[in-house]
N, C-alpha and C positions, 0 to 999 in steps of 0.2 A: 686889603690882602694880609691874610695872617702869617707870621712868622713861625715857620715850621720848626726852626732851630730851637724856640723857647718851650717845646713840648717834649714831655718824656711819657713814655708809656708805663703806667703803674699797674700791675696785675692785682685783681681784687683781694686774693689772699696775701696775708701778711708775710713779707719776704723772710724774717728770721726764721719763722716756724718752716717755711717751704726749704729755706737753705738747711736747716736742721735736719728734715726728713730725707732731703737728698744726700746729705753727708752719711747719715745711717744706712741708707739703701747702698750707697758707694763703698761701704766699709763692709758689707757683709761678707764678701769673698776674701778680702784680706784678713779679715779677723778669723774667719773660718780656717784659712791656710796657717794663721800662726798658731791656734790652737792644735791642729794637726800636728805641727813641727814640735810643739811643746809636749804632746802626747808621747811622740817619738823620743824626744830628748829624756824624758822621765822615765821611760821604760826600756832604755837602750840595752840594759844589763840582760833584759830577756830576749833580745833578737840575736842572732847568730854574729859572732864576732867579727868585726871589720879589721882590714890589715892597717898596722899603725901607719903605713904610708898615707892612708886616706887623711887622717886627721893632720898630719904634717904638710902635705901638699895641696890637699882637697880645697880649703877655703881659697888660696893663693890662684889656683886652676880656675875655680868658679868665678873669681873676680877679673880674672884676665880674659876669660870668655865674654862675660857681659861687658867689659870695657872694650873689648875688640868690636862686640856687636853695637855697641853706643857710636864708637867711631865709624864704622860701616854705615849705619843709619843716621849719621848725623845727630845723635842725640846727646848733646852737650851735657844736659842735667845729670843724665845716668852715668856719664863718664866722670864727671866731678864726684857723684856719689861714690863710685867704685875706688877713686883715689882716697877718699875720706876714709872708707871703710878699710881698705888696705894699710892705710896709716894706723887705724885702730888695732889691726891685726899686729902690726909690728910693735905698737906701743904696749900692748898685753905683755909681751917678753922682755920688756926692758927693767931694769933696776932702778927704781925711782920710789920717791914718796907716796903711799897709797892715796892720800888726800888729792894730791896733783894730779894723778892717775884718773881719779873718779871726776874732778873738776873738767878735765880735757874730755874723757870719754861719755860721760853723762851730763856735761854741761855745755861745752863749746862746739862738741861733734853735732849733737841735736839741733842747735842753734845753726849751724852751718846747713844742715839738711832743711830746716826751714826756709832759709834764705834761697837753697836752690830749688826748692818748690816753688816760691815767689817768684824766681826767674824766668825769664822767657828763653826758649831755644834761639840762642846765637851763634851755635856751632863752636867748635872748639879752636880752630886755627883762623878764627877771625880777630879782629882788634879786641872786641868784647871777650871773647874767649881765651885770648892769650893775656889779658889783663887779669882775669880771674885766675888763671893759672899762676900767674905772677905772686899774686897777693896770696894763694894758697900755699906757693913755695916759700914765702917769706914767714908766714905763720907757722909752717912746719920747721923750718930752720931755726926759729926762735925757740919752738919747744923742745927741738933737739938740744940747742945750747945751754938751755936751763936744766935738761936732764944731765949733760955732762957736768954742769956745776953742782949738781946733787942737791938742787934747790929745794927747801922746805916750803911749803905752803903756809904764810902766816895765819894765825887764828881769825883775824880781822877779814880775811879773804874768803873764809869758809862758813863762818857763822856769824855776820855781822848784825843780824836782826833781832830785835827784842820782841817783847809781848806786844801785841796777840799775835804776831805773824809766827812767831818761833813756837807758839802752842800748836798752830795748823801744822807746821813743818816737822813737829816733834815726831809723827809717826812715818815720816819720809825715810826710807833706807839709805839716803844721802844726805850729804851736809846741805845747808840752806841755800847757797848760791847754786850749787847744782842741780838742787831740787825745783828752784824758781826757773832756771833756764830749761831745764827738761819740761817742767808743765808749761810753760810758755810754747815752747817748740811742738809739743804733741798737740796742745789745744789749738795753735795755728794751723798745723797740717790738716787736723780733722775739719777745721771749718773750712779750709781750701778745698777740701773734695766734696764740699757742698756747692761750691762755684764751679770747681773743674773736675769734670768726672773722667777726663781721659786715663788710659790705662798707665802712662808715665808718672803722672802724680799719684796714682793708687800706689804702683810699685815704689816710690819712694818713701811714701808714709809707710808701707808695709816693712820697707828695709830699716826704717827707724823704729818700729815696734820691736823687730827681731833683734836689733842691735841692743835695745833695752832688756828684753827678755833673756839673751844670751849672757848678758851682764850680771843681771839678777840670780838665774837659775843656777845653785850651786850644784851641778852635776857634772859627772866627767864627760868632757868633750861638748858640752852644752853651748860652748862659745864657738867651737867650730862648726857645728850642725846649723846653728842660726845663721851664722855668717854664708855659709854655703847655700842655706835655703834661700835667704835675702838675695843672694847674687843670682842665682838660678830664677828667681821671682821677677827680679828687675829685667833679666835679659828675655824671659817669656814674654813680658809687658812691651818690650821693644817690638817683638814680633806681632804682638796684638794690636798695638798702635799702629804699625805699618800697614796691617790688615784693615783697619777702620779706615785709615786714609784713601786706601785702594777701594773699599767698597762702602763706605759711608759717607753720607753727605755732612760736610763740616757744620753747616748752619742748623739744621734739624736734628741731626744724629740718626736719622733714618738710613737705611741701605739706598743706593741710588741704582740708576738703570742697569749698571754693569752687573750687580747683584741680581737684578731682576731677570736679566737675560739668562744668566747662568741657571736660575731657579726654574726657567722654561723647560731646561733639559730633563729635569727630574719629575716633572708633573706626570701623573698618570691619565686615565682616560676620562675621568671626572673632575672638573674644576671649573672654577668661576673666576672672571678677572673684572675689576673694576676700576674706572678711571674717574679722578675726582679732580675739581677744579674751584678754586676760589672766585667767587663772582665779582666782577668789576673790579679787579685787584689793581690794575693799572689806574682807575680812578682813585681808589682809597690811597694809593702811593703818591699820586699828585696832591692829593688833598692834606694827607697827614705827614709825608716825607718817608724816605727809605728806611730809616732807622726803625721807625715805629712799624713800617711794612714788615721788616725782616722778623720782628718780635710777634706778629701776628702770623707769620709763616710757622714760626716756632710752636705757637700755641696750637694752630691747626694740626701740624704735624704731631703734637703730643696727642690730640684728641684721636686723631685718625690710628696712631700707633696702639691706642687701647681697644681697638675694634674687636668685637667679640666674635665667637665661631670660628677660632683658629685662624682667622685672616692675619696675613703678612703684608705690612706696608712698606711702601717704597716711596723715596720721592723721585717723579719722572723727569721733572724739569720745571724751572720757573715756580709758577703757583700750582703746578700740577701734580698730583700723586696716584699711585696705583695701589690696588690691594688685591692680593691673590688668595682665594679660598680653595685649597685642595680638597677634593673629595666632596664637594657641594656644588649644588645647581644654583641656577640665579635666582629662584623664588625664595630660597632658603637664604641667600646671601642677602638679598633685597632688605630683611628684617634689620640684620646687623648694620647695614649701612645706613639704613634710615636712622637708626639709634645714634650714629656718629653725625649724622646732618643735624638732628635735633640738639646734641650737647654743644655742637659748634654754634648753632644760631642762638642758643639760649646763654652763651657765656659772654658776659660783658666785661669789659676792660675800660679803666680810666685813664683818661689822658688829662696828666695835670699840666697845667700851663699858666705862664703869667702873662696876660695879654696886655698890648700896648695901652696906654693911658687913653687914647682917643677910642679904643675898641673894648674897654672894661664894661661900658654899658651902651646898650644900643638904644636909640631914641625911644623908641616904643616901650622900653623897659621889659621886652620880652626876649626870650631865648630862640633862635631860629632852630629849626629842625630840618635836618638834610634827607632828603629822600633817595631810595635806591637800595642798592642790595647791602648796605650797611646802615645801620641806625645810629643817630646821635641825640641822646637826651641829655640835656646839661653837658656834662665832661665825659659821657659813657659812649662808648662805641661797641659795635658787635658787627661780625662777619657773617656772611651765608656761604654754602658752598652747593655745587650741582655735581651729581654723580650719574653715571651711565654704567651698567653691569651687563654682562653677556657671559654665556658658559658655552661649553664645547657641545656642539649639537650633531656634529658629522664626523665620521671615522677619519676623514681625509683633512680635518681641520689642524692648523698648527696653532700653538698659542699666540703667534703672531696675528692670525687670522681674527681670533678671538678679542684680542686686545684692539684691533682695528673695530670689530664689531660694539665694544663698548665705548670707544670713542665716539662712534657714531651715535650711541644712545646718549652720551654725555651731551652731544650737539642737540639731541631732542629735548634733553632736559633744558637746556639754556633757552632754547626756542619757545618752550611752553611757559616761561616765566621765571626760571631759575629756582634755586632753594628747594630742588626735588631730586628724587631718584628715580631715573628711567632705565627699563629694562629693554634689551634689544628685541626686535620681533621675531 
């Protein structure tokens, strides 16, 4: 019997490229937001004048609101980011050596953001959360102490590197150490967004970008504008993250049944509903393990989520999914569903394994091929799905009636041999 723990699922595409494209896609909205804020900051003189009070208390109020939301929703990472930004706001007004201020705000603060992004949500008033607060308090106290001493940063701590690194950093607006720390932090956050597309991580990365732009743009009130915008964006992403937790499935990223039931209330007179199920998924799990099974569900969900015809995909539960086609009958929906079925059938994944010594070579020298709803040739596997689709045919039918009809059509597809799309009668 094979050891499932020795196997790992490896998608066909090369993961560095996949992560790169995911990071770019996840950063579209944050970058657009920062560009919009930059345009406002650069054209502030053309806008109606704002009261001076806004620039005095606005950033503090925005940070306080986001920090309160973070506490209310138990988002410790945003809370620590708000403390960091509040410290930067205070630091900007202090009399201190410019190089020292630059090293803190453009070097160590971005590095702190990177560590926050990579940390897990542990809560604020837990042992982990209180430990982080303690270390932040010690670091802040040390910086305040150095400010009181009017400490001047020695040259070896600003530009210690020679050629060729110094030639590359020559074009940076900051000294070498700050530039290196800032570059590492930004690159790390960008890479992380390719792995973690949660709103909280996007909000933290956006706040880091806003911090840098606010420091760089030499315009009146630019610093305050970016701090307020970054704080509001982080607070909005707390709400967005909570919405996703309530309405989206954590494993697949698709909306789940609660969102589907709410959509039922807004459907018109013409619509189609489809039920989709992974064939012999329990058998697949038993053969390959739950970790690989979870990754198969993620792949299937990704393909179903790309369904054409304006269909909206949902995870119904377990290995079952639903698709809603508003304004479309079942005959038209059939085509789009069959395209999804084909894309999943033709998608091969590689299971990389290190077989035990006695299993490395079979006596016959040939590799076995398992039959069923998944195919395994050498180390490649693929899965298939069965689909049932129904539409609203009578004025008295409810979406739940149509869903029941599509479920019966799904049963008919399985009875007919699986890997098929079946329409209700």
